[in-house]
Rosetta silent file (secondary structure, phi, psi, omega in degrees, C-alpha in Angstrom):
SEQUENCE: MTSRRALIIEDSREIAALVRLHLRDVQCEADIAADGKRGLELAAGGRYDLVVLDLMLPEMDGLAVCRQIRTLPGYVPILMLTAKSTELDRVLGLEMGADDYLVKPFSVRELQARVKALFRRVEALSSPAAASGEDETIECGALRIETGKRRVSIDGREVVLTAREFDLLAHFARHPGQVFNRARLLDQVWGYNHEGYEHTVNSHINRLRAKIERDPSNPEYILTVWGVGYKLSDRLGPDGGAREARGRPRDGS
SCORE:     score description
SCORE:     0.000 S_00000001
   1 L     0.000  130.010 -179.019   26.949  147.263   46.555 S_00000001
   2 L   -70.030  130.318 -176.234   30.733  147.083   46.599 S_00000001
   3 L  -115.502   -5.885 -177.083   32.118  146.732   43.084 S_00000001
   4 E  -128.325  157.995  178.838   35.864  146.949   43.644 S_00000001
   5 E  -137.093  136.372 -178.648   38.495  145.056   45.590 S_00000001
   6 E  -118.681  159.482  172.407   41.912  146.224   46.765 S_00000001
   7 E  -118.449  121.244  177.962   45.005  144.550   48.151 S_00000001
   8 E  -104.025  118.762  178.215   46.757  146.368   50.991 S_00000001
   9 E  -110.709   99.852 -170.038   50.364  145.270   51.520 S_00000001
  10 L  -154.689  127.827 -176.815   51.374  146.946   54.765 S_00000001
  11 L   -84.157  -13.308  175.473   53.163  145.589   57.844 S_00000001
  12 L   -85.952  115.998 -179.237   51.591  148.079   60.251 S_00000001
  13 H   -61.324  -38.266 -178.109   48.287  146.613   61.425 S_00000001
  14 H   -65.538  -45.990 -179.322   46.995  150.031   62.426 S_00000001
  15 H   -67.457  -42.323  179.531   47.723  151.657   59.075 S_00000001
  16 H   -60.528  -43.225  179.522   46.398  148.674   57.119 S_00000001
  17 H   -65.777  -38.660  178.836   43.167  148.694   59.122 S_00000001
  18 H   -64.959  -44.834  179.575   42.802  152.453   58.662 S_00000001
  19 H   -62.758  -44.432  179.915   43.319  152.223   54.894 S_00000001
  20 H   -61.598  -42.507  179.588   40.809  149.356   54.613 S_00000001
  21 H   -58.003  -44.817 -174.696   38.249  151.267   56.658 S_00000001
  22 H   -84.746  -16.622  169.815   38.429  154.338   54.452 S_00000001
  23 H   -68.391  -31.135  177.419   38.531  152.377   51.202 S_00000001
  24 H   -61.646  -28.768  178.695   35.081  151.127   52.164 S_00000001
  25 H   -67.960  -18.386  176.107   33.929  154.753   51.987 S_00000001
  26 H  -111.588   30.286  175.358   34.723  154.680   48.254 S_00000001
  27 L    57.596   49.349  179.967   32.970  151.304   47.781 S_00000001
  28 E  -139.426  115.060  174.249   36.127  149.207   47.819 S_00000001
  29 E   -84.297  162.820 -173.746   36.707  146.168   50.063 S_00000001
  30 E  -145.465  145.082  166.340   40.258  145.046   50.756 S_00000001
  31 E   -97.366  155.922 -178.159   42.467  142.104   51.628 S_00000001
  32 E  -125.707  135.187  171.378   45.561  142.701   53.763 S_00000001
  33 E  -122.207  135.877 -174.048   49.045  141.179   53.557 S_00000001
  34 L   -94.314   -3.410  176.383   51.570  141.978   56.286 S_00000001
  35 L  -146.287  163.592 -174.068   54.740  141.265   54.291 S_00000001
  36 H   -65.461  -38.933 -178.227   55.949  141.610   50.735 S_00000001
  37 H   -63.816  -46.412  178.614   56.178  137.913   49.940 S_00000001
  38 H   -66.447  -38.255  178.859   52.592  137.207   50.998 S_00000001
  39 H   -60.549  -42.577  179.254   51.413  140.332   49.222 S_00000001
  40 H   -65.566  -37.880  177.188   52.960  139.198   45.958 S_00000001
  41 H   -60.960  -45.204  178.888   51.347  135.770   46.333 S_00000001
  42 H   -65.887  -41.134  179.557   47.919  137.359   46.774 S_00000001
  43 H   -62.115  -37.658 -178.922   48.499  139.762   43.882 S_00000001
  44 H   -74.860  -28.190 -175.027   49.442  136.876   41.603 S_00000001
  45 H  -100.290   -7.770 -177.024   46.515  134.712   42.652 S_00000001
  46 L  -121.645  172.253  176.597   43.698  137.228   42.875 S_00000001
  47 L  -111.769  111.575 -176.790   41.920  139.827   40.790 S_00000001
  48 L  -121.673  151.368  176.947   42.293  143.283   42.300 S_00000001
  49 L   -95.463   -9.745 -177.551   41.309  146.770   41.178 S_00000001
  50 E  -162.894  142.730  168.977   43.997  148.452   43.288 S_00000001
  51 E  -120.043  123.320  173.019   47.161  147.613   45.222 S_00000001
  52 E  -101.645  114.528 -165.494   48.125  149.858   48.138 S_00000001
  53 E  -123.381  119.879  175.471   51.775  149.035   48.704 S_00000001
  54 E   -75.076  146.225  179.727   54.076  150.081   51.549 S_00000001
  55 L   -75.235  -43.707 -176.427   57.674  150.763   50.584 S_00000001
  56 L   -98.070  108.337 -175.540   59.293  149.307   53.704 S_00000001
  57 L  -135.017  149.998  170.935   58.178  145.676   54.174 S_00000001
  58 L   -74.519  162.048  177.453   59.563  142.495   55.735 S_00000001
  59 L    73.129  -51.727 -178.981   60.463  139.494   53.557 S_00000001
  60 L  -153.263  125.198 -174.996   60.410  141.526   50.320 S_00000001
  61 L   -74.489  165.437 -173.857   60.516  145.308   50.048 S_00000001
  62 H   -61.822  -35.342  178.820   57.894  147.349   48.267 S_00000001
  63 H   -63.619  -42.474  178.956   60.060  148.191   45.255 S_00000001
  64 H   -66.440  -40.660  178.046   60.689  144.499   44.556 S_00000001
  65 H   -62.391  -45.640  179.797   56.999  143.695   44.996 S_00000001
  66 H   -58.421  -47.144 -179.844   56.032  146.527   42.642 S_00000001
  67 H   -60.253  -41.443 -179.515   58.485  145.353   40.020 S_00000001
  68 H   -70.573  -37.795  177.529   57.174  141.769   40.223 S_00000001
  69 H   -60.675  -36.432 -179.006   53.522  142.838   40.050 S_00000001
  70 L   -72.144   -9.070  174.080   54.289  144.653   36.811 S_00000001
  71 L   -91.116   -9.066 -178.512   55.454  141.353   35.280 S_00000001
  72 L   -78.937  152.885  176.009   52.059  139.731   35.972 S_00000001
  73 L   -65.881  149.581 -178.633   49.373  139.581   33.264 S_00000001
  74 L    82.868  165.924 -177.775   46.764  142.302   33.402 S_00000001
  75 L  -122.825  130.871  174.683   47.102  145.809   34.783 S_00000001
  76 L  -131.730  131.430  178.615   46.316  146.947   38.304 S_00000001
  77 L   -67.463  143.414 -178.892   47.015  150.476   39.567 S_00000001
  78 E  -120.793  123.300  173.848   49.538  150.674   42.409 S_00000001
  79 E  -106.992  115.292 -175.562   49.459  153.371   45.090 S_00000001
  80 E   -93.629  134.800  175.462   52.716  153.311   47.039 S_00000001
  81 E  -105.015  136.436 -179.933   52.919  154.350   50.681 S_00000001
  82 E  -145.865  139.803  173.828   56.219  155.562   52.058 S_00000001
  83 L   -85.403   -9.692  179.927   57.471  157.053   55.290 S_00000001
  84 L   -92.268  140.238 -176.355   60.384  158.469   53.342 S_00000001
  85 L  -114.693   10.773 -179.087   59.941  161.859   51.722 S_00000001
  86 L   -75.446  151.933  178.380   63.084  162.098   49.624 S_00000001
  87 H   -59.175  -38.128 -177.872   62.787  162.622   45.882 S_00000001
  88 H   -60.970  -43.587  179.740   64.872  159.496   45.237 S_00000001
  89 H   -62.205  -42.684 -179.747   62.428  157.227   47.068 S_00000001
  90 H   -65.942  -44.916 -179.106   59.476  158.626   45.150 S_00000001
  91 H   -62.236  -43.138  179.573   61.244  158.389   41.803 S_00000001
  92 H   -60.232  -43.681  178.687   62.323  154.790   42.427 S_00000001
  93 H   -61.456  -44.538  179.757   58.767  153.773   43.246 S_00000001
  94 H   -67.711  -37.556  179.352   57.373  155.434   40.138 S_00000001
  95 H   -67.882  -29.980  178.515   60.129  153.997   37.957 S_00000001
  96 L   -76.659   -7.882  175.686   59.343  150.484   39.225 S_00000001
  97 L   119.391    1.648  176.217   55.771  150.908   37.979 S_00000001
  98 L   -66.612  146.423 -179.459   53.817  152.563   40.786 S_00000001
  99 L   -88.970  -28.729 -179.180   51.100  154.894   39.521 S_00000001
 100 E  -160.639  172.746 -179.013   51.122  157.271   42.462 S_00000001
 101 E  -145.677  156.559  172.463   52.459  157.617   45.981 S_00000001
 102 E  -131.287  135.113  177.572   51.502  158.959   49.396 S_00000001
 103 E   -95.208  127.710  177.052   53.983  160.034   52.049 S_00000001
 104 L   -73.872  143.385   -4.510   53.088  159.047   55.626 S_00000001
 105 L   -79.488  147.733 -179.888   51.403  160.522   57.540 S_00000001
 106 L  -125.660  157.806 -179.589   48.619  161.264   55.042 S_00000001
 107 L   -86.014  155.482  177.663   45.089  162.514   55.439 S_00000001
 108 H   -61.127  -42.000 -178.826   42.017  160.384   54.805 S_00000001
 109 H   -61.634  -40.186 -179.761   40.774  162.902   52.261 S_00000001
 110 H   -68.619  -42.685  176.581   44.004  162.729   50.318 S_00000001
 111 H   -55.649  -49.197 -177.101   44.035  158.919   50.347 S_00000001
 112 H   -67.221  -35.810  177.965   40.501  158.774   48.996 S_00000001
 113 H   -64.026  -43.390  179.996   41.205  161.442   46.376 S_00000001
 114 H   -64.552  -44.069 -178.683   44.210  159.516   45.051 S_00000001
 115 H   -63.668  -45.729 -179.952   42.280  156.226   44.992 S_00000001
 116 H   -63.978  -35.943  177.718   39.277  157.731   43.203 S_00000001
 117 H   -65.151  -40.486  177.741   41.572  159.375   40.647 S_00000001
 118 H   -64.664  -41.863  178.511   43.221  156.007   39.899 S_00000001
 119 H   -63.316  -41.292  179.223   39.832  154.350   39.490 S_00000001
 120 H   -62.514  -40.077 -178.427   38.667  157.096   37.126 S_00000001
 121 H   -67.439  -41.243  178.268   41.757  156.698   34.974 S_00000001
 122 H   -64.873  -40.523  177.607   41.358  152.920   34.726 S_00000001
 123 H   -61.886  -40.488  179.175   37.673  153.343   33.838 S_00000001
 124 H   -63.839  -39.227 -179.332   38.597  155.817   31.109 S_00000001
 125 H   -69.457  -28.898 -177.395   41.143  153.396   29.645 S_00000001
 126 L   -99.825    6.395 -178.601   38.621  150.545   29.606 S_00000001
 127 L   -70.732  157.470  177.933   35.686  152.587   28.305 S_00000001
 128 H   -55.619  -35.925 -179.894   34.046  151.708   24.947 S_00000001
 129 H   -64.354  -40.443 -178.927   35.441  154.935   23.460 S_00000001
 130 H   -69.469  -29.278 -178.408   38.977  153.985   24.405 S_00000001
 131 H   -87.549   -6.029 -176.813   38.518  150.507   22.940 S_00000001
 132 L   -90.141 -173.402  179.395   37.011  151.787   19.689 S_00000001
 133 L   -75.574   10.529  179.699   38.596  153.169   16.562 S_00000001
 134 L   -81.152   -4.056  178.832   38.735  156.593   18.170 S_00000001
 135 L   -61.280  145.881 -175.372   42.274  155.909   19.398 S_00000001
 136 E  -107.807  154.894  160.611   44.779  158.370   18.037 S_00000001
 137 E  -114.491  117.039 -175.098   48.249  158.347   16.657 S_00000001
 138 E  -112.176  130.676 -178.597   49.747  161.705   17.558 S_00000001
 139 E  -123.338  138.050  172.701   53.007  162.903   16.062 S_00000001
 140 E  -142.427  107.295 -173.597   55.217  165.834   16.972 S_00000001
 141 L    61.798 -132.349  179.291   58.561  165.819   15.233 S_00000001
 142 L   -83.863   -2.161 -177.959   60.142  162.412   15.681 S_00000001
 143 E   -85.549  129.136 -179.277   57.860  161.715   18.638 S_00000001
 144 E  -128.454  126.605 -178.569   55.004  159.280   17.979 S_00000001
 145 E  -120.725  119.541  176.627   52.271  158.488   20.513 S_00000001
 146 E  -105.918  103.683 -170.607   49.820  155.630   19.919 S_00000001
 147 L   -69.289  -35.793 -179.282   47.116  156.164   22.508 S_00000001
 148 L   -65.567  -42.438  179.915   45.299  152.860   22.009 S_00000001
 149 L   -87.501   -6.163 -176.725   48.440  150.769   22.459 S_00000001
 150 L    52.085   50.163 -176.330   49.835  153.235   25.019 S_00000001
 151 E  -121.350  138.001  177.904   53.069  153.185   23.047 S_00000001
 152 E  -126.758  136.603  176.958   55.586  155.993   22.565 S_00000001
 153 E  -141.382  154.821  174.928   58.489  156.001   20.130 S_00000001
 154 E  -128.903  120.719 -176.264   61.102  158.452   18.873 S_00000001
 155 L    53.548   36.423  178.342   62.532  157.840   15.415 S_00000001
 156 L    83.372   -5.525  179.914   61.026  154.364   15.608 S_00000001
 157 E   -94.615  122.474 -177.214   62.710  153.550   18.917 S_00000001
 158 E   -68.504  138.759  177.768   60.240  152.617   21.637 S_00000001
 159 E  -112.120  124.202 -178.086   60.383  154.676   24.823 S_00000001
 160 L   -87.349  118.912  179.285   59.267  152.943   28.008 S_00000001
 161 L  -118.016  151.554  169.849   57.101  155.200   30.180 S_00000001
 162 L   -72.087  167.372 -177.632   55.289  154.602   33.432 S_00000001
 163 H   -58.942  -43.171 -177.974   51.489  154.804   33.312 S_00000001
 164 H   -72.450  -36.597  176.061   51.416  158.323   34.722 S_00000001
 165 H   -60.352  -42.182  178.518   54.227  159.548   32.477 S_00000001
 166 H   -62.974  -46.010 -179.247   52.261  158.300   29.471 S_00000001
 167 H   -58.757  -40.445 -179.611   49.067  160.007   30.667 S_00000001
 168 H   -66.585  -46.229  179.765   50.928  163.278   31.123 S_00000001
 169 H   -64.172  -42.866  179.257   52.578  163.141   27.715 S_00000001
 170 H   -62.726  -37.016  178.303   49.315  162.169   26.002 S_00000001
 171 H   -63.372  -45.736  175.790   47.551  165.082   27.688 S_00000001
 172 H   -59.868  -44.066 -173.909   50.155  167.511   26.356 S_00000001
 173 H   -66.971  -29.151  177.934   50.001  165.910   22.911 S_00000001
 174 H   -76.760  -12.141 -179.937   46.234  166.308   22.661 S_00000001
 175 L  -133.189   60.677 -176.195   46.661  170.038   23.332 S_00000001
 176 L   -60.758  133.916  178.574   49.817  171.072   21.429 S_00000001
 177 L    85.081  -13.242 -179.356   50.922  174.597   22.187 S_00000001
 178 L   -83.533  134.251 -176.950   48.496  174.993   25.096 S_00000001
 179 L   -92.709  132.140  178.729   50.121  176.050   28.347 S_00000001
 180 E  -121.735  130.804  171.806   49.181  174.234   31.568 S_00000001
 181 L   -82.280  171.479 -173.359   50.185  175.283   35.047 S_00000001
 182 H   -66.806  -37.559 -179.914   51.003  172.619   37.624 S_00000001
 183 H   -63.232  -39.708  179.887   47.721  172.895   39.503 S_00000001
 184 H   -69.269  -37.564  177.140   45.758  172.344   36.299 S_00000001
 185 H   -65.436  -40.513  176.172   47.884  169.338   35.337 S_00000001
 186 H   -58.112  -43.175 -177.830   47.309  167.819   38.773 S_00000001
 187 H   -69.587  -42.881 -171.718   43.578  168.256   38.313 S_00000001
 188 H   -88.564  -28.145 -178.981   43.342  167.041   34.716 S_00000001
 189 H  -100.811  -46.125 -179.700   45.957  164.261   34.651 S_00000001
 190 H   -82.549  -28.862  179.300   46.116  163.059   38.252 S_00000001
 191 L    90.168   10.579  175.950   42.453  163.766   38.962 S_00000001
 192 L  -151.437  164.976  178.781   43.041  165.722   42.168 S_00000001
 193 L  -146.702  103.178  177.393   44.566  169.005   43.212 S_00000001
 194 L  -115.790  128.776  179.356   46.095  169.423   46.658 S_00000001
 195 L   -57.490  134.759  178.992   48.112  172.496   47.487 S_00000001
 196 L    98.802   -6.769 -178.554   51.741  171.625   48.042 S_00000001
 197 L  -106.631   15.954  178.091   51.856  168.659   45.639 S_00000001
 198 H   -63.459  -22.322  178.587   52.920  170.589   42.551 S_00000001
 199 H   -62.790  -23.428  175.811   56.375  169.001   42.971 S_00000001
 200 H   -59.857  -42.923  178.472   54.763  165.776   41.715 S_00000001
 201 H   -64.249  -44.660 -178.841   54.307  167.455   38.329 S_00000001
 202 H   -57.293  -45.747 -177.089   57.893  168.728   38.342 S_00000001
 203 H   -66.238  -36.938  178.039   59.354  165.268   38.948 S_00000001
 204 H   -69.161  -39.722  177.014   57.259  163.717   36.168 S_00000001
 205 H   -60.750  -44.759 -179.410   58.215  166.487   33.737 S_00000001
 206 H   -61.942  -41.795 -179.569   61.891  165.931   34.550 S_00000001
 207 H   -70.039  -38.470  176.266   61.635  162.172   33.994 S_00000001
 208 H   -60.406  -45.877  179.816   59.725  162.611   30.735 S_00000001
 209 H   -61.601  -39.725  179.724   62.381  164.971   29.444 S_00000001
 210 H   -62.344  -26.869 -175.553   65.117  162.515   30.425 S_00000001
 211 H   -94.368  -29.656 -173.436   63.391  159.852   28.322 S_00000001
 212 H  -113.321  -15.641 -176.856   62.252  161.760   25.220 S_00000001
 213 L   -93.465  142.056  172.826   64.588  164.746   24.830 S_00000001
 214 L   -65.061  -38.962  177.968   67.971  164.602   23.117 S_00000001
 215 L  -133.682   95.516 -176.344   69.168  167.201   25.608 S_00000001
 216 L   -56.608  -25.826  179.070   66.877  167.394   28.664 S_00000001
 217 L   -77.799  -12.891  177.794   68.509  170.674   29.725 S_00000001
 218 L  -136.090   69.782 -169.770   67.470  172.211   26.389 S_00000001
 219 L   -66.405  146.904  176.242   64.119  170.527   25.626 S_00000001
 220 L  -105.469  -25.380 -174.691   62.511  170.477   22.189 S_00000001
 221 L  -100.490  -65.608 -179.189   59.220  168.823   23.066 S_00000001
 222 E   -92.045  108.583 -172.346   58.062  169.700   26.584 S_00000001
 223 E  -103.140  146.908  174.119   58.764  173.383   26.966 S_00000001
 224 E   -92.428  129.054  171.645   58.725  175.582   30.051 S_00000001
 225 E  -104.098  101.266 -168.366   56.774  178.810   29.816 S_00000001
 226 L   -57.134  132.234  179.546   58.454  180.720   32.595 S_00000001
 227 L    80.989   -3.254 -177.532   56.126  181.972   35.300 S_00000001
 228 L  -124.328  -63.102 -176.711   53.181  180.078   33.801 S_00000001
 229 E   170.771 -137.014 -175.311   53.706  176.353   33.268 S_00000001
 230 E  -132.825  157.922  174.954   54.491  173.813   30.550 S_00000001
 231 E  -151.908  161.217  170.792   53.408  173.013   27.022 S_00000001
 232 E   -92.526  130.558  179.745   54.157  170.585   24.204 S_00000001
 233 L   -59.018  138.929  174.338   55.823  172.263   21.240 S_00000001
 234 L  -113.417   23.568 -174.470   53.638  172.503   18.156 S_00000001
 235 L  -121.545   17.080 -178.143   56.497  173.664   15.918 S_00000001
 236 L  -110.244  129.864  170.359   58.504  170.509   15.247 S_00000001
 237 L  -100.841  175.353 -177.152   58.445  168.459   12.076 S_00000001
 238 L   -63.325  -20.693  179.073   60.119  165.062   11.597 S_00000001
 239 L  -101.884   10.816 -179.492   63.249  166.767   10.284 S_00000001
 240 L    92.180   -5.141  179.544   63.322  169.324   13.084 S_00000001
 241 L   -82.991  179.124 -176.570   61.541  171.945   10.988 S_00000001
 242 L   -74.919  133.423  173.499   58.336  173.747   11.812 S_00000001
 243 L  -168.500  144.179  178.103   55.146  171.753   11.763 S_00000001
 244 L   -77.063  145.368  172.221   52.112  171.506   13.986 S_00000001
 245 L   -62.774  145.305 -178.430   51.597  168.343   16.006 S_00000001
 246 E  -133.831  152.160  173.988   48.812  166.305   14.484 S_00000001
 247 E  -118.960  146.342  176.703   46.470  163.558   15.567 S_00000001
 248 E  -145.125  156.974  179.920   44.840  161.008   13.290 S_00000001
 249 E   -60.054  158.251 -175.310   42.631  157.974   13.739 S_00000001
 250 L   -61.046  -30.142 -177.434   44.355  154.675   14.409 S_00000001
 251 L   -80.643   -0.570  174.601   43.477  153.348   10.937 S_00000001
 252 L    85.511    3.493 -179.023   45.430  156.204    9.351 S_00000001
 253 L   -78.785    0.000    0.000   42.449  157.788    7.621 S_00000001
């Protein structure tokens, strides 16, 4: 029995039909909108578990649609499709609130892997454990991460992160000092691992540093371990001195 519903906003009938067909293989039925304006109307009026959103659309482009969807109540994961492969296009989509992206042409296996990873992440966020008092407040130096509220602040100043940026930072924070290579981060944070997509990790690391580091070219929090991967420093206290990152229950006990 199908338990999920998606909205495909794509002006190519062939691509939209192909995506809908293969979403059924992961127990997800879909509605289709052929332009951005109609897609936004459906997104605002319906309850969806996923939006598959093309970047280049008539009436209203995908970036504008993405931005407007993120102003609606409730949270729905957005997978952006783009025929453009430049870093700028991908970054703009992610900055507007997309959770992930696929560059056309893409394989069926990759599409399904990305969709299943998004569903797993949403399920984890809505699980009883996530809604219970097990939520953490994790601190490293002036950086404070409240996992239950999905809130990040530095010296009391809130830092706005995309959903995937938050997941990546929280993953580092739960394992301070542990080094992760890009393939492992793809597997553990994104939920899939396809050779050749390690650049996705690089772009997210760069954006995180731009948002949380005083000097992104000389990071204090997310450190590069050359030839291996990345880690979150476990040596920063609130005054810049040495201290291990710590996690504590939400109630402060």
